[in-house]
C-alpha positions as CSV (number, residue, x, y, z in Angstrom):
1,M,-21.5,-17.4,5.6
2,S,-20.8,-16.9,2.2
3,N,-17.3,-16.5,0.8
4,V,-15.9,-12.8,1.3
5,T,-13.8,-11.2,-1.0
6,L,-11.9,-8.3,0.5
7,L,-10.4,-5.9,-1.9
8,L,-7.1,-3.8,-0.9
9,K,-8.5,-0.6,-1.9
10,E,-11.7,-0.6,0.2
11,F,-9.5,-0.3,3.3
12,L,-7.3,2.9,2.4
13,P,-7.7,6.2,3.3
14,R,-9.5,8.3,1.3
15,A,-9.5,12.2,2.7
16,G,-6.6,13.9,0.7
17,M,-6.1,11.1,-1.7
18,V,-6.6,10.6,-5.1
19,Y,-6.6,6.9,-6.3
20,P,-6.4,5.1,-9.5
21,P,-9.8,4.6,-11.2
22,G,-11.2,0.8,-11.1
23,K,-10.6,-1.5,-8.4
24,G,-6.9,-2.4,-8.6
25,F,-4.3,-0.8,-6.6
26,L,-1.1,-2.7,-6.9
27,R,0.5,-4.3,-9.7
28,R,-0.5,-7.8,-9.1
29,R,-3.7,-9.5,-7.5
30,W,-1.1,-11.4,-5.0
31,Q,0.8,-8.5,-4.0
32,A,-2.3,-7.0,-2.6
33,K,-3.0,-10.5,-1.2
34,K,0.2,-10.2,0.7
35,I,-0.4,-6.5,2.0
36,L,-3.8,-7.6,3.3
37,S,-2.6,-10.6,5.2
38,G,0.2,-8.4,6.7
39,L,-2.4,-6.2,8.3
40,I,-5.0,-9.1,8.9
41,G,-2.2,-11.1,10.4
42,E,-1.0,-8.3,12.6
43,K,-4.6,-7.7,14.1
44,V,-4.6,-4.5,12.2
45,I,-7.5,-5.5,10.4
46,K,-9.8,-7.6,12.4
47,L,-12.2,-9.9,10.8
48,G,-15.2,-11.3,12.4
49,K,-19.1,-11.6,12.1
50,R,-19.6,-8.1,11.3
51,D,-18.6,-6.4,8.0
52,A,-14.9,-6.4,7.5
53,F,-15.5,-3.1,5.6
54,N,-16.5,-1.3,9.0
55,G,-15.3,2.1,9.8
56,T,-13.1,0.6,12.8
57,N,-10.8,-1.4,10.2
58,K,-10.6,1.4,8.2
59,R,-9.6,4.1,10.8
60,A,-7.0,1.5,11.7
61,V,-5.4,1.1,8.3
62,D,-5.3,5.0,8.4
63,Q,-3.8,5.0,11.7
64,E,-1.2,2.2,10.8
65,L,-0.1,3.8,7.6
66,A,0.6,7.2,9.2
67,T,2.5,5.4,11.9
68,M,5.0,4.0,8.9
69,F,5.2,7.2,7.3
70,D,6.3,9.0,10.5
71,H,9.0,6.8,10.9
72,A,10.6,8.5,8.2
73,P,12.9,11.2,10.1
74,V,14.5,7.4,11.6
75,A,14.7,5.8,8.2
76,L,16.4,8.9,6.7
77,L,19.0,9.2,9.5
78,H,19.9,5.4,9.7
79,A,20.1,4.7,5.5
80,T,22.2,8.5,5.7
81,E,24.6,6.8,8.3
82,S,24.5,3.4,6.9
83,G,25.5,4.9,3.1
84,L,22.1,3.3,1.9
85,D,20.0,4.5,-1.4
86,F,16.7,5.5,-2.0
87,E,15.7,1.6,-1.8
88,G,17.4,1.4,1.3
89,F,15.4,4.2,3.0
90,L,12.2,2.4,1.8
91,N,13.3,-0.9,3.5
92,C,14.1,1.2,7.0
93,L,10.5,2.4,6.1
94,Q,9.4,-1.5,5.9
95,S,11.3,-2.3,9.2
96,S,9.5,0.2,11.4
97,V,6.0,-1.4,11.3
98,P,5.3,-5.2,12.0
99,W,2.8,-6.3,9.5
100,A,5.1,-4.5,6.7
101,K,7.6,-7.4,7.3
102,R,5.6,-9.9,6.1
103,C,5.6,-8.4,2.6
104,S,8.5,-8.4,0.1
105,I,10.3,-5.7,-0.4
106,E,9.1,-5.1,-4.1
107,T,5.3,-5.4,-2.9
108,F,6.3,-2.8,-0.2
109,N,8.0,-0.2,-1.8
110,Q,5.2,-0.3,-5.1
111,F,2.8,0.2,-2.0
112,C,4.7,2.6,-0.2
113,C,5.2,4.7,-3.5
114,R,1.7,4.4,-4.7
115,L,0.1,6.0,-1.6
116,V,3.1,8.8,-2.1
117,M,2.1,9.5,-5.8
118,A,-2.0,9.1,-4.6
119,R,-1.5,11.9,-2.2
120,H,0.3,13.8,-5.1
121,E,-2.8,13.3,-7.0
122,W,-4.5,15.0,-4.7
123,R,-2.6,18.2,-4.6
124,K,-2.7,18.0,-8.5
125,H,-6.7,17.8,-8.4
126,P,-7.9,18.3,-5.4
127,T,-11.5,17.1,-4.4
128,Y,-13.5,17.5,-0.9
129,P,-12.6,17.9,1.8
130,Y,-10.4,20.7,0.9
131,E,-9.4,21.6,4.2
132,F,-6.0,20.0,5.5
133,S,-7.1,19.5,8.7
134,L,-10.1,17.0,7.5
135,H,-7.4,15.2,5.7
136,S,-6.5,11.3,6.3
137,K,-3.8,10.9,9.1
138,T,-2.3,9.1,6.3
139,A,-2.3,12.2,4.0
140,Q,-1.0,14.1,6.6
141,S,1.8,11.7,7.4
142,I,3.1,11.5,3.7
143,D,3.3,15.6,3.8
144,R,5.3,15.6,7.0
145,M,7.4,12.7,5.3
146,M,8.1,14.6,2.2
147,D,9.1,17.7,4.2
148,T,11.5,16.0,6.1
149,I,13.4,13.9,3.5
150,K,13.1,16.9,0.4
151,G,16.5,17.7,1.0
152,D,17.6,13.8,-0.1
153,Y,14.9,12.6,-2.4
154,D,12.1,14.6,-3.9
155,L,8.2,13.3,-5.7
156,E,10.4,12.0,-8.7
157,W,12.0,9.2,-6.5
158,F,8.6,7.6,-5.7
159,Q,7.3,8.2,-9.3
160,I,10.1,5.9,-10.7
161,W,9.7,3.3,-7.8
162,E,6.3,3.4,-7.9
163,W,6.4,1.5,-11.2
164,G,9.5,-0.4,-10.5
165,D,10.7,-2.5,-13.6
166,L,7.6,-1.7,-15.6
167,V,7.9,-0.5,-19.1
168,A,5.4,2.3,-20.6
169,H,3.3,1.8,-17.3
170,E,2.0,-1.7,-18.1
171,V,0.3,-3.6,-15.6
172,D,-0.9,-7.5,-16.3
173,L,-4.6,-7.6,-17.3
174,D,-5.2,-10.8,-15.4
175,D,-4.2,-9.2,-12.0
176,A,-6.4,-5.8,-12.6
177,E,-8.2,-6.5,-9.4
178,D,-6.6,-6.3,-6.1
179,E,-8.5,-9.4,-4.4
180,V,-8.0,-11.6,-1.6
181,Y,-10.3,-14.4,-1.1
182,L,-11.3,-15.5,2.7
183,P,-13.2,-18.3,3.7
184,G,-16.9,-17.6,5.0
185,D,-16.0,-18.8,8.7
186,Y,-12.9,-16.1,8.5
187,D,-12.7,-15.7,12.5
188,G,-9.0,-15.5,13.5
189,M,-7.6,-15.9,10.2
190,V,-4.1,-14.6,10.0
191,E,-1.7,-16.6,7.5
192,G,-2.3,-20.1,6.0
193,A,-4.4,-22.2,3.1
194,N,-4.2,-21.0,-0.1
195,M,-0.9,-18.9,0.4
196,V,1.9,-18.6,-1.8
197,T,5.1,-17.3,-1.9
198,D,5.8,-13.9,-4.2
199,E,8.3,-16.3,-6.4
200,Q,5.5,-18.8,-6.9
201,A,2.4,-16.2,-7.5
202,A,4.9,-14.7,-10.1
203,A,5.7,-17.6,-11.7
204,A,2.1,-18.0,-12.5
205,T,1.1,-14.6,-13.7
206,G,-0.2,-13.9,-17.0
207,T,1.6,-11.4,-19.5
208,R,-1.0,-9.8,-21.3
209,T,-1.1,-6.3,-20.5
210,M,-3.2,-3.0,-20.5
211,T,-1.9,0.6,-20.2
212,L,-2.9,2.2,-16.9
213,P,-4.8,5.8,-17.2
214,Y,-3.5,7.1,-14.0
215,R,-0.7,9.9,-14.3
């Protein structure tokens, strides 16, 4: 079996969401690898001899992301009672689903905020399907979350944290594609070979930049 290239964006729900153009979704390639590795490691994405991008995997990811956002009321309550800020709220969301615990705080925060902004982009530029009832579970759960937290945090918080410490909306050109490479025989692949820490990956990242067209 030949090597398989998995792109994070291929597993993300589409209905009710508008993503940036191109293959990339996160700031760096290794961040997408962390998200994918978490989803694979917790068996949300099940890899076998069939096409990894099948409907079952995509529906499973949609459900998992919806479950995460539906934890918003509990996460907000915990953050408020503990005197935590917006980052603390996101950390509570991260701890609500096992796969997300495999990611760094920075990677998860960016992933979460970009999903919220993808929902916002759909509201600004609606595409088919237009009926809310036909939107993905993720899109609908983001709506519920925003209704829940609107008295504490609005969309601007997610806009700011979507880019983190980036200046002028720049990303690494070398990492424009969110790819993770798996061996040809990838049955049962969870974690392991060729994995590096976030710190090692960041240190090895290039510095050439490009301005994203997404806004």
